[in-house]
C-alpha positions in Angstrom: -0.7 -28.0 -17.9 3.0 -28.2 -18.6 5.4 -25.9 -17.7 7.0 -26.6 -21.1 3.7 -26.1 -23.1 3.3 -23.3 -25.2 5.5 -19.4 -24.4 5.3 -17.4 -21.5 5.4 -13.9 -21.6 6.8 -12.1 -18.7 8.1 -8.7 -17.4 12.0 -8.8 -18.0 13.1 -6.3 -14.6 16.0 -4.5 -16.4 13.2 -3.2 -19.4 10.4 -2.1 -16.4 13.4 -1.0 -14.0 14.5 1.4 -16.9 11.5 1.9 -17.4 10.2 3.4 -14.1 14.2 5.6 -14.1 13.4 7.3 -16.8 9.5 7.8 -16.2 11.4 9.4 -12.8 13.6 11.6 -14.4 11.0 13.4 -16.6 8.4 13.3 -14.3 11.0 15.0 -11.9 11.9 17.6 -14.5 8.4 18.5 -15.7 7.8 19.4 -11.6 10.8 21.4 -11.9 9.8 23.2 -14.3 6.5 23.7 -13.0 7.9 24.9 -10.0 10.0 27.2 -11.3 6.9 28.8 -13.7 4.7 28.9 -11.2 7.0 30.7 -8.0 9.2 33.0 -10.6 12.2 31.9 -9.0 15.6 31.1 -9.8 16.9 27.6 -9.6 18.2 26.8 -6.5 22.0 25.6 -6.5 23.4 23.1 -8.4 24.1 20.4 -5.8 20.5 20.6 -4.2 18.9 20.4 -7.4 20.9 17.1 -8.1 20.5 15.6 -4.8 16.6 15.9 -4.8 16.3 14.5 -8.4 18.4 10.9 -7.3 16.4 11.3 -4.5 12.7 11.7 -6.1 13.7 9.1 -8.6 15.3 6.5 -6.1 11.6 7.4 -3.7 9.3 6.9 -7.2 11.9 3.8 -8.4 11.2 2.1 -4.8 7.6 2.5 -4.4 6.6 1.5 -7.8 8.8 -1.8 -7.1 7.0 -2.8 -3.9 3.4 -1.5 -5.2 3.7 -4.2 -7.9 5.1 -7.1 -5.4 4.6 -10.2 -7.4 2.2 -8.6 -8.7 3.1 -8.3 -12.4 1.3 -8.9 -15.1 2.4 -12.3 -17.5 0.3 -14.1 -20.6 1.0 -17.5 -21.6 0.0 -18.6 -25.4 -0.3 -22.4 -25.6 -2.2 -24.7 -27.9 -5.4 -25.1 -26.0 -5.9 -21.6 -23.8 -4.5 -17.9 -23.3 -3.2 -17.5 -20.0 -3.9 -13.7 -18.4 -1.9 -12.7 -15.0 -2.5 -9.0 -13.5 -2.2 -8.2 -9.8 -1.8 -11.5 -8.1 -5.2 -13.0 -10.4 -5.1 -14.8 -13.4 -7.5 -16.5 -16.0 -7.3 -19.2 -18.3 -9.0 -18.4 -21.4 -9.6 -21.7 -24.1 -8.9 -20.1 -28.2 -12.8 -20.7 -28.8 -14.2 -17.8 -25.9 -11.5 -15.8 -27.6 -12.7 -13.1 -29.8 -9.9 -10.4 -30.9 -6.3 -9.8 -29.4 -4.8 -6.2 -30.3 -2.1 -5.4 -29.0 -2.0 -1.7 -29.1 0.6 1.6 -27.6 4.1 1.8 -29.0 7.4 0.2 -26.9 7.1 0.3 -22.7 2.9 1.1 -23.8 1.8 -1.9 -25.6 -1.1 -3.5 -24.2 -2.7 -6.0 -24.7 -6.7 -6.2 -25.3 -8.8 -9.5 -25.5 -12.0 -9.7 -26.0 -14.0 -12.3 -26.2 -17.8 -13.3 -27.6 -20.9 -12.1 -26.4 -22.7 -14.2 -23.1 -19.6 -15.7 -22.2 -20.2 -17.2 -18.2 -18.2 -14.7 -15.4 -14.9 -16.1 -14.3 -15.0 -17.3 -10.7 -14.5 -15.6 -8.0 -10.5 -14.8 -7.3 -9.8 -15.1 -11.1 -8.4 -12.1 -13.4 -12.2 -10.3 -13.9 -13.3 -8.7 -16.8 -14.4 -5.2 -18.7 -16.9 -5.4 -20.4 -16.8 -2.6 -24.1 -19.4 -2.9 -26.3 -21.5 -5.4 -24.8 -18.4 -8.3 -25.0 -15.5 -8.7 -21.9 -13.0 -7.8 -22.6 -9.0 -8.0 -20.7 -5.9 -5.8 -20.5 -2.4 -6.5 -20.2 0.5 -4.4 -19.8 3.1 -6.3 -22.6 5.6 -3.3 -23.4 8.1 -4.5 -20.5 7.7 -8.4 -21.1 9.7 -10.4 -22.7 9.9 -11.8 -25.2 9.2 -9.0 -26.7 5.6 -7.8 -27.9 6.2 -8.4 -31.4 6.8 -12.1 -30.8 3.5 -11.6 -28.8 1.7 -11.2 -31.4 3.1 -13.6 -33.8 1.7 -16.2 -31.0 -1.5 -14.7 -31.4 -1.8 -14.5 -34.8 -0.6 -18.2 -35.0 -3.3 -18.9 -32.9 -6.8 -17.1 -33.9 -8.7 -17.3 -36.2 -7.7 -15.3 -39.6 -10.6 -12.6 -39.2 -10.0 -12.1 -35.2 -6.8 -12.1 -36.1 -5.8 -8.0 -36.4 -2.8 -5.9 -37.5 -0.2 -4.4 -37.2 -1.3 -0.8 -34.6 
């Protein structure tokens, strides 16, 4: 398939980094609050509090990027198929197999859930494997930090899906 066909949706490193930083700070704040409530101790001095916060946030972000190591999710919408990739496995789904595609949750938590028609043959080994929900194979990919934005992905999906399969924005 030609690289210029369709639209590719890939994670934006600045968006992913920002989301991870905010998640790490929120997690660290909740942990500090729970520890203070659990041990009924006064907060330590400000310097040690800031140092522990910076170290824990940097470790969280570093480990998160190491875990991903090239296994970032991606979506590609072409005239012939919908291509999904997640954790170094990918699958190409011809539009005739797609029953519905829904983007759920707002902002950086957005996920694309693609449901296929029942009775679709299983993908080959090494390809992205679907889950089965209500008898239909289903793929789920996180799209919240991708560029172009999930709204553009929703428009591209609506353009390619039959009218009855297109679901209004949630």
